ChimeraX commands (.cxc) that place a marker at each C-alpha (Angstrom):
marker #1 position 8.86,-5.60,21.90 radius 0.5
marker #1 position 5.74,-6.68,20.07 radius 0.5
marker #1 position 5.64,-6.40,16.30 radius 0.5
marker #1 position 2.64,-6.29,14.00 radius 0.5
marker #1 position 2.99,-6.46,10.24 radius 0.5
marker #1 position 0.43,-5.14,7.78 radius 0.5
marker #1 position 0.05,-3.93,4.23 radius 0.5
marker #1 position 0.27,-7.17,2.33 radius 0.5
marker #1 position -2.19,-8.15,-0.36 radius 0.5
marker #1 position -2.69,-9.56,-3.81 radius 0.5
marker #1 position -1.34,-7.56,-6.72 radius 0.5
marker #1 position -0.48,-8.11,-10.33 radius 0.5
marker #1 position 3.10,-8.28,-11.48 radius 0.5
marker #1 position 4.54,-4.82,-11.78 radius 0.5
marker #1 position 2.41,-3.48,-8.96 radius 0.5
marker #1 position 3.48,-2.01,-5.64 radius 0.5
marker #1 position 2.85,-2.60,-1.97 radius 0.5
marker #1 position 3.91,-0.80,1.16 radius 0.5
marker #1 position 4.40,-3.09,4.12 radius 0.5
marker #1 position 4.29,-1.66,7.63 radius 0.5
marker #1 position 5.69,-2.95,10.89 radius 0.5
marker #1 position 4.35,-1.40,14.07 radius 0.5
marker #1 position 6.29,-1.88,17.28 radius 0.5
marker #1 position 4.99,-1.57,20.81 radius 0.5
marker #1 position 6.68,-1.98,24.13 radius 0.5
marker #1 position 10.31,-1.08,24.63 radius 0.5
marker #1 position 11.71,0.09,21.35 radius 0.5
marker #1 position 15.13,1.48,20.69 radius 0.5
marker #1 position 15.98,3.43,17.58 radius 0.5
marker #1 position 19.48,1.99,17.82 radius 0.5
marker #1 position 18.18,-1.49,17.09 radius 0.5
marker #1 position 18.69,-2.91,13.66 radius 0.5
marker #1 position 15.35,-4.13,12.41 radius 0.5
marker #1 position 14.45,-5.78,9.18 radius 0.5
marker #1 position 12.18,-7.89,7.03 radius 0.5
marker #1 position 12.40,-11.48,6.03 radius 0.5
marker #1 position 10.07,-13.57,3.92 radius 0.5
marker #1 position 9.21,-17.19,3.88 radius 0.5
marker #1 position 7.48,-19.54,1.50 radius 0.5
marker #1 position 6.31,-22.92,2.84 radius 0.5
marker #1 position 8.96,-25.54,2.25 radius 0.5
marker #1 position 11.72,-23.00,1.65 radius 0.5
marker #1 position 14.23,-21.32,3.91 radius 0.5
marker #1 position 13.50,-17.84,5.11 radius 0.5
marker #1 position 15.15,-15.08,3.13 radius 0.5
marker #1 position 16.35,-11.83,4.62 radius 0.5
marker #1 position 14.93,-9.09,2.45 radius 0.5
marker #1 position 15.93,-5.75,3.95 radius 0.5
marker #1 position 17.24,-4.18,7.13 radius 0.5
marker #1 position 17.78,-0.75,8.59 radius 0.5
marker #1 position 20.19,0.23,11.34 radius 0.5
marker #1 position 19.64,3.82,12.33 radius 0.5
marker #1 position 22.20,3.48,15.10 radius 0.5
marker #1 position 25.07,3.75,12.68 radius 0.5
marker #1 position 24.89,6.47,10.07 radius 0.5
marker #1 position 21.58,5.29,8.70 radius 0.5
marker #1 position 22.69,1.99,7.19 radius 0.5
marker #1 position 20.27,0.05,5.05 radius 0.5
marker #1 position 20.66,-3.39,3.60 radius 0.5
marker #1 position 18.86,-5.18,0.78 radius 0.5
marker #1 position 18.88,-8.65,-0.66 radius 0.5
marker #1 position 19.95,-8.74,-4.28 radius 0.5
marker #1 position 16.51,-10.13,-5.13 radius 0.5
marker #1 position 14.79,-6.86,-4.14 radius 0.5
marker #1 position 17.57,-4.29,-4.52 radius 0.5
marker #1 position 16.52,-1.44,-6.76 radius 0.5
marker #1 position 12.83,-2.27,-6.33 radius 0.5
marker #1 position 12.44,-1.82,-2.60 radius 0.5
marker #1 position 13.00,0.89,-0.01 radius 0.5
marker #1 position 13.13,0.33,3.72 radius 0.5
marker #1 position 12.48,3.22,6.06 radius 0.5
marker #1 position 11.70,3.94,9.67 radius 0.5
marker #1 position 9.92,6.79,11.36 radius 0.5
marker #1 position 11.72,8.99,13.84 radius 0.5
marker #1 position 10.02,7.44,16.83 radius 0.5
marker #1 position 11.27,3.98,15.84 radius 0.5
marker #1 position 7.72,2.73,16.32 radius 0.5
marker #1 position 7.00,2.04,12.66 radius 0.5
marker #1 position 9.07,0.61,9.86 radius 0.5
marker #1 position 8.10,0.39,6.23 radius 0.5
marker #1 position 9.06,-1.63,3.20 radius 0.5
marker #1 position 8.00,-0.09,-0.08 radius 0.5
marker #1 position 8.08,-2.71,-2.78 radius 0.5
marker #1 position 7.74,-1.75,-6.43 radius 0.5
marker #1 position 7.71,-3.67,-9.69 radius 0.5
marker #1 position 6.62,-6.76,-7.81 radius 0.5
marker #1 position 7.28,-10.13,-9.35 radius 0.5
marker #1 position 5.58,-13.49,-8.79 radius 0.5
marker #1 position 8.71,-14.68,-7.01 radius 0.5
marker #1 position 8.13,-12.00,-4.38 radius 0.5
marker #1 position 5.06,-13.93,-3.22 radius 0.5
marker #1 position 5.63,-14.97,0.39 radius 0.5
marker #1 position 4.71,-14.26,3.97 radius 0.5
marker #1 position 6.64,-11.22,5.10 radius 0.5
marker #1 position 7.77,-10.73,8.67 radius 0.5
marker #1 position 9.54,-7.96,10.51 radius 0.5
marker #1 position 11.92,-8.64,13.35 radius 0.5
marker #1 position 14.85,-7.26,15.26 radius 0.5
marker #1 position 18.18,-8.24,13.75 radius 0.5
marker #1 position 20.29,-9.75,16.49 radius 0.5
marker #1 position 23.60,-9.55,14.65 radius 0.5
marker #1 position 23.74,-6.13,12.97 radius 0.5
marker #1 position 27.51,-6.00,12.91 radius 0.5
marker #1 position 27.57,-9.24,10.94 radius 0.5
marker #1 position 24.89,-7.90,8.58 radius 0.5
marker #1 position 26.90,-4.76,8.06 radius 0.5
marker #1 position 29.80,-6.88,6.89 radius 0.5
marker #1 position 28.03,-9.64,5.06 radius 0.5
marker #1 position 24.62,-8.37,4.08 radius 0.5
marker #1 position 21.04,-9.01,5.10 radius 0.5
marker #1 position 21.33,-12.62,4.03 radius 0.5
marker #1 position 23.44,-13.25,7.13 radius 0.5
marker #1 position 20.86,-11.77,9.49 radius 0.5
marker #1 position 19.86,-13.65,12.62 radius 0.5
marker #1 position 16.30,-12.48,13.13 radius 0.5
marker #1 position 14.69,-12.40,16.54 radius 0.5
marker #1 position 11.07,-12.69,17.45 radius 0.5
marker #1 position 8.67,-11.62,14.69 radius 0.5
marker #1 position 5.00,-10.87,14.40 radius 0.5
marker #1 position 2.36,-12.93,12.61 radius 0.5
marker #1 position 3.42,-11.75,9.19 radius 0.5
marker #1 position 1.59,-10.27,6.24 radius 0.5
marker #1 position 0.97,-12.20,3.04 radius 0.5
marker #1 position 2.12,-10.86,-0.32 radius 0.5
marker #1 position 0.78,-12.57,-3.42 radius 0.5
marker #1 position 1.87,-11.47,-6.88 radius 0.5
marker #1 position 0.23,-12.94,-9.95 radius 0.5
marker link #1:1,2 radius 0.2
marker link #1:2,3 radius 0.2
marker link #1:3,4 radius 0.2
marker link #1:4,5 radius 0.2
marker link #1:5,6 radius 0.2
marker link #1:6,7 radius 0.2
marker link #1:7,8 radius 0.2
marker link #1:8,9 radius 0.2
marker link #1:9,10 radius 0.2
marker link #1:10,11 radius 0.2
marker link #1:11,12 radius 0.2
marker link #1:12,13 radius 0.2
marker link #1:13,14 radius 0.2
marker link #1:14,15 radius 0.2
marker link #1:15,16 radius 0.2
marker link #1:16,17 radius 0.2
marker link #1:17,18 radius 0.2
marker link #1:18,19 radius 0.2
marker link #1:19,20 radius 0.2
marker link #1:20,21 radius 0.2
marker link #1:21,22 radius 0.2
marker link #1:22,23 radius 0.2
marker link #1:23,24 radius 0.2
marker link #1:24,25 radius 0.2
marker link #1:25,26 radius 0.2
marker link #1:26,27 radius 0.2
marker link #1:27,28 radius 0.2
marker link #1:28,29 radius 0.2
marker link #1:29,30 radius 0.2
marker link #1:30,31 radius 0.2
marker link #1:31,32 radius 0.2
marker link #1:32,33 radius 0.2
marker link #1:33,34 radius 0.2
marker link #1:34,35 radius 0.2
marker link #1:35,36 radius 0.2
marker link #1:36,37 radius 0.2
marker link #1:37,38 radius 0.2
marker link #1:38,39 radius 0.2
marker link #1:39,40 radius 0.2
marker link #1:40,41 radius 0.2
marker link #1:41,42 radius 0.2
marker link #1:42,43 radius 0.2
marker link #1:43,44 radius 0.2
marker link #1:44,45 radius 0.2
marker link #1:45,46 radius 0.2
marker link #1:46,47 radius 0.2
marker link #1:47,48 radius 0.2
marker link #1:48,49 radius 0.2
marker link #1:49,50 radius 0.2
marker link #1:50,51 radius 0.2
marker link #1:51,52 radius 0.2
marker link #1:52,53 radius 0.2
marker link #1:53,54 radius 0.2
marker link #1:54,55 radius 0.2
marker link #1:55,56 radius 0.2
marker link #1:56,57 radius 0.2
marker link #1:57,58 radius 0.2
marker link #1:58,59 radius 0.2
marker link #1:59,60 radius 0.2
marker link #1:60,61 radius 0.2
marker link #1:61,62 radius 0.2
marker link #1:62,63 radius 0.2
marker link #1:63,64 radius 0.2
marker link #1:64,65 radius 0.2
marker link #1:65,66 radius 0.2
marker link #1:66,67 radius 0.2
marker link #1:67,68 radius 0.2
marker link #1:68,69 radius 0.2
marker link #1:69,70 radius 0.2
marker link #1:70,71 radius 0.2
marker link #1:71,72 radius 0.2
marker link #1:72,73 radius 0.2
marker link #1:73,74 radius 0.2
marker link #1:74,75 radius 0.2
marker link #1:75,76 radius 0.2
marker link #1:76,77 radius 0.2
marker link #1:77,78 radius 0.2
marker link #1:78,79 radius 0.2
marker link #1:79,80 radius 0.2
marker link #1:80,81 radius 0.2
marker link #1:81,82 radius 0.2
marker link #1:82,83 radius 0.2
marker link #1:83,84 radius 0.2
marker link #1:84,85 radius 0.2
marker link #1:85,86 radius 0.2
marker link #1:86,87 radius 0.2
marker link #1:87,88 radius 0.2
marker link #1:88,89 radius 0.2
marker link #1:89,90 radius 0.2
marker link #1:90,91 radius 0.2
marker link #1:91,92 radius 0.2
marker link #1:92,93 radius 0.2
marker link #1:93,94 radius 0.2
marker link #1:94,95 radius 0.2
marker link #1:95,96 radius 0.2
marker link #1:96,97 radius 0.2
marker link #1:97,98 radius 0.2
marker link #1:98,99 radius 0.2
marker link #1:99,100 radius 0.2
marker link #1:100,101 radius 0.2
marker link #1:101,102 radius 0.2
marker link #1:102,103 radius 0.2
marker link #1:103,104 radius 0.2
marker link #1:104,105 radius 0.2
marker link #1:105,106 radius 0.2
marker link #1:106,107 radius 0.2
marker link #1:107,108 radius 0.2
marker link #1:108,109 radius 0.2
marker link #1:109,110 radius 0.2
marker link #1:110,111 radius 0.2
marker link #1:111,112 radius 0.2
marker link #1:112,113 radius 0.2
marker link #1:113,114 radius 0.2
marker link #1:114,115 radius 0.2
marker link #1:115,116 radius 0.2
marker link #1:116,117 radius 0.2
marker link #1:117,118 radius 0.2
marker link #1:118,119 radius 0.2
marker link #1:119,120 radius 0.2
marker link #1:120,121 radius 0.2
marker link #1:121,122 radius 0.2
marker link #1:122,123 radius 0.2
marker link #1:123,124 radius 0.2
marker link #1:124,125 radius 0.2
marker link #1:125,126 radius 0.2
marker link #1:126,127 radius 0.2
view
């Protein structure tokens, strides 16, 4: 599976962005897939995940809960992360990736996600 992220940009605090993740190759709607973000010098942070293989489960980090919505199209080829009321602390490179341990995430949250291979990322800058 190859993943390509897009939709990032520079916005003012309070603004919105819709990130997209396009998948090519062998995709499986039963996969759990999610977003993580990374700032240079800091650990990556799991932001959101979606597991359509089990009753449409979605997971959010506390830092974005209530401000973000993750979704996936029916073909499982595209995933989205709608981010509203953006804050400067949301500034980071955002990546999408398959979650390799969805059962663990279901129990412990997106912060426990073991992300697989990601794309090149899309930069979000909030000022």
